[in-house]
Each structure stands twice: as C-alpha cells, then as structure tokens.
C-alpha positions as CSV (number, residue, x, y, z in Angstrom):
1,M,115.0,81.5,90.0
2,T,112.4,79.8,87.6
3,A,109.2,81.8,87.5
4,D,105.9,80.1,88.2
5,L,103.8,81.2,85.2
6,N,100.6,81.0,87.2
7,L,102.0,83.7,89.5
8,L,102.4,86.0,86.4
9,R,99.3,85.1,84.6
10,P,97.7,88.4,83.2
11,Y,94.4,89.0,84.7
12,G,92.0,89.8,81.8
13,P,89.6,92.2,83.5
14,L,92.5,94.4,84.8
15,V,94.4,94.3,81.6
16,R,91.4,95.5,79.6
17,R,90.7,98.3,81.9
18,I,94.3,99.5,81.9
19,E,94.4,99.4,78.1
20,A,91.0,101.2,77.9
21,E,91.3,103.8,80.8
22,A,94.9,104.4,81.9
23,T,96.5,107.8,81.6
24,V,100.0,107.6,80.2
25,I,102.5,110.3,80.7
26,G,105.7,110.1,78.6
27,D,107.3,106.7,78.8
28,Q,107.4,106.2,82.6
29,I,104.2,107.2,84.3
30,L,101.0,105.1,84.2
31,K,98.1,106.5,86.2
32,I,95.1,104.4,87.2
33,D,94.3,106.4,90.2
34,H,90.6,106.5,89.4
35,F,90.1,102.8,90.3
36,L,93.1,101.5,92.2
37,N,94.9,104.0,94.6
38,H,93.3,107.4,94.9
39,R,89.6,106.6,94.2
40,I,89.1,102.9,95.0
41,E,86.3,100.8,93.5
42,P,85.3,98.4,96.3
43,S,84.0,95.8,94.0
44,F,87.1,95.8,91.6
45,I,89.7,95.9,94.4
46,T,87.9,92.9,95.9
47,E,87.9,91.0,92.8
48,M,91.7,91.8,92.2
49,G,92.6,91.0,95.8
50,Q,90.7,87.7,95.7
51,E,92.5,86.7,92.5
52,L,95.9,87.5,94.2
53,A,94.8,85.4,97.3
54,K,94.0,82.5,95.0
55,R,97.5,82.7,93.7
56,L,99.1,83.1,97.1
57,A,97.2,80.4,98.9
58,G,99.6,77.7,98.1
59,F,102.3,79.5,100.0
60,E,100.2,79.1,103.2
61,P,101.1,82.4,104.6
62,T,100.4,83.5,108.2
63,V,100.7,87.2,107.6
64,V,100.1,89.7,104.7
65,L,102.7,92.6,104.9
66,T,102.3,95.9,103.0
67,A,103.3,99.5,103.4
68,E,101.1,102.5,104.1
69,A,99.1,103.7,102.3
70,S,98.3,102.5,98.8
71,G,99.1,98.9,99.7
72,I,96.5,98.7,102.5
73,A,93.4,98.3,100.2
74,P,94.6,95.3,98.2
75,G,96.4,93.9,101.2
76,L,93.4,93.9,103.3
77,V,91.3,92.0,100.7
78,V,94.1,89.5,100.3
79,A,94.3,89.0,104.0
80,Q,90.7,88.6,104.5
81,A,90.5,86.0,101.7
82,L,93.4,84.1,103.2
83,N,92.0,84.6,106.8
84,V,95.2,86.0,108.1
85,P,96.3,89.3,109.7
86,L,97.4,92.3,107.7
87,V,100.4,94.2,108.9
88,Y,101.5,97.4,107.4
89,A,104.7,99.2,107.7
90,K,104.1,102.8,108.8
91,K,105.3,105.7,106.6
92,Y,103.6,108.9,107.5
93,A,103.8,108.8,111.3
94,P,106.5,106.2,111.8
95,Q,106.2,105.8,115.6
96,V,105.6,102.1,116.5
97,E,105.8,99.9,119.5
98,S,109.3,98.8,120.3
99,P,111.2,96.8,119.2
100,A,111.1,98.3,115.8
101,I,112.7,97.8,112.4
102,A,113.2,100.6,110.0
103,R,114.4,101.3,106.4
104,V,115.0,104.6,104.6
105,I,114.1,104.4,100.9
106,P,115.2,107.0,98.4
107,S,112.4,108.1,96.0
108,P,114.0,109.4,92.8
109,T,110.6,110.0,91.3
110,K,109.1,112.1,94.2
111,G,112.5,113.4,95.5
112,G,113.7,112.9,99.1
113,E,113.4,109.8,101.1
114,T,110.7,107.8,102.8
115,K,111.0,106.0,106.2
116,L,109.3,102.7,106.7
117,V,108.9,101.4,110.4
118,L,107.6,98.1,111.4
119,S,107.0,96.9,114.9
120,Q,108.6,93.4,115.7
121,R,105.5,92.7,117.9
122,Y,103.4,92.1,114.7
123,V,105.9,90.2,112.5
124,M,107.5,87.3,114.4
125,P,110.1,84.6,113.7
126,A,107.5,81.9,113.1
127,D,105.7,83.9,110.5
128,R,105.2,83.0,106.9
129,V,104.9,86.4,105.1
130,V,103.5,87.5,101.7
131,I,103.9,91.0,100.5
132,V,101.1,92.8,98.7
133,D,101.2,96.2,97.2
134,D,99.6,98.1,94.4
135,F,102.6,98.8,92.0
136,L,105.8,97.2,91.3
137,S,108.2,99.6,89.6
138,N,111.8,100.0,91.0
139,G,111.0,97.7,93.8
140,R,112.6,99.7,96.6
141,T,109.6,99.5,98.9
142,A,109.2,95.7,98.5
143,V,112.9,95.1,98.9
144,A,112.8,97.1,102.2
145,L,109.7,95.0,103.4
146,I,111.5,91.8,102.6
147,E,114.5,93.0,104.5
148,M,112.4,94.1,107.5
149,A,110.4,90.8,107.6
150,R,113.7,88.8,107.5
151,E,115.3,90.9,110.1
152,A,112.2,90.1,112.3
153,G,113.1,86.4,111.8
154,A,110.1,85.7,109.4
155,E,110.2,83.8,106.1
156,V,109.2,85.8,103.1
157,L,107.4,83.5,100.5
158,C,106.2,85.9,97.7
159,A,105.9,89.5,96.8
160,S,102.7,90.3,95.0
161,F,101.3,93.3,93.2
162,I,98.3,94.4,91.2
163,V,100.4,96.0,88.4
164,E,104.1,95.6,87.4
165,K,106.1,97.8,85.2
166,R,108.3,95.1,83.5
167,F,110.7,97.8,81.9
168,K,111.9,98.7,85.5
169,Q,114.2,96.8,87.7
170,G,111.8,95.9,90.5
171,H,111.0,92.3,89.6
172,A,114.7,91.4,89.1
173,S,115.7,93.1,92.5
174,I,113.0,90.9,94.3
175,E,113.9,87.7,92.7
176,A,117.7,88.4,93.3
177,L,116.7,88.1,97.1
178,G,115.1,84.7,96.4
179,V,111.5,85.8,96.6
180,P,109.2,84.9,93.8
181,V,107.0,87.7,92.2
182,C,103.2,87.6,91.6
183,T,101.5,90.2,89.5
184,L,98.1,90.5,87.9
185,A,99.0,92.9,84.9
186,Q,102.4,93.3,83.4
187,V,103.1,96.6,81.6
188,E,106.0,95.9,79.0
189,A,106.2,99.6,77.8
190,L,104.5,103.0,77.7
191,E,104.5,104.2,74.1
192,N,102.6,106.9,72.3
193,G,100.2,107.6,75.1
194,H,99.3,103.9,75.5
195,A,100.4,101.1,77.8
196,V,101.7,97.9,76.2
197,L,100.7,95.0,78.3
198,T,101.2,91.1,78.3
199,Q,98.1,89.7,76.9
200,P,95.9,87.0,78.7
201,Q,95.9,83.6,76.9
202,D,92.2,83.0,77.5
C-alpha cells in the first residue's frame, strides 16, 4: 500500500508541544497525559480533531469509530467536524445491545487482557467507517476495531491517530489489513529522555 503523504503530514503545533513538554521514560514510554488523555485541553483537542477531520473528509465517512475511553475526546471532535455519529466500543462495562461483536485484546504493557464490545445496531453494513484514537503503538486496539467493523459488514476507510510510535508495529499491522493510516505526530524514537519526531516541512 502506497501511503498518502498528506495523511502522515506532521502537525507542527503538536510536534512542538511533544518536543517541549513530553515526559519520556526509557525508550518505550511517552507521556503527554497533561494535554491529551488524562487532563484534556478543550481548545487543543478541538484543534487536533479538526485537523484530523480535514484529512479524513475525503473518505466521506458515515461513522467515526473509537474505543473507550481515551479515544472518545478526539473521536467526538472529528465526528462533530464531519457531522457524523461517533460510536465507541465499550471496554469497562462491556454489556451492549444484541447482536454484539467482541474482541479480546492482550495488553503486554499493562498485563492481562481487555475486552472490547460493539453493538451491531450502531455499525451497519452500509456504513463507511473511519477509526480515531489517541495513540498508535502496537495497533491491537485498532486492528480489533477494524475486524469488528468488518464483521458488522461495514467498510473501514482509514485509521487515524493523534500520535504514532513509528518504532512499533501498529502502522504496519493496520496497513496489512488494507487500511491506510493517518497521524498528526510521528515519534521515530525515544532517546536520552527526549522524543525524536518527524519534522514538519513548513
């Protein structure tokens, strides 16, 4: 699959904030909880979601799909900008209306497993789906969402993320399923307490 470079164009304001503010632990962990997924800055999440929506608009989606809980904030902004519904797979209290589709995802970093459940009442065969989430690392959640949407009969057009760890396998796992990837910031490596990111051209 040939990547659309516009989908992977580094978003300058986000790149600069990660470089200046991120906490890096070892060579695997990048923490930007203070503005993305624990403490959320409404103006900045809106700005990032609208940028993702611009890149996704050409796919003409009918549904934005994400997973509980950290994908909901960016997913809602994208859905609002595209004027389509947001559907999120439930993780923490996975009882949904039947018929339901489920996946169990191993979590090597946190240990144990996570169950994702999606009601087929809300993702239907005619739907054109884009996936939105905060981080792309190993890609297990995104792959599960793609599989679930396809099991519901929908078409998955793109998987998009605020931040991508390029040194992990998630990007390749998603593209192997024939789904293009869209990201706003691409972390190439975590070295000496700093994040090394793909730089914006402008």
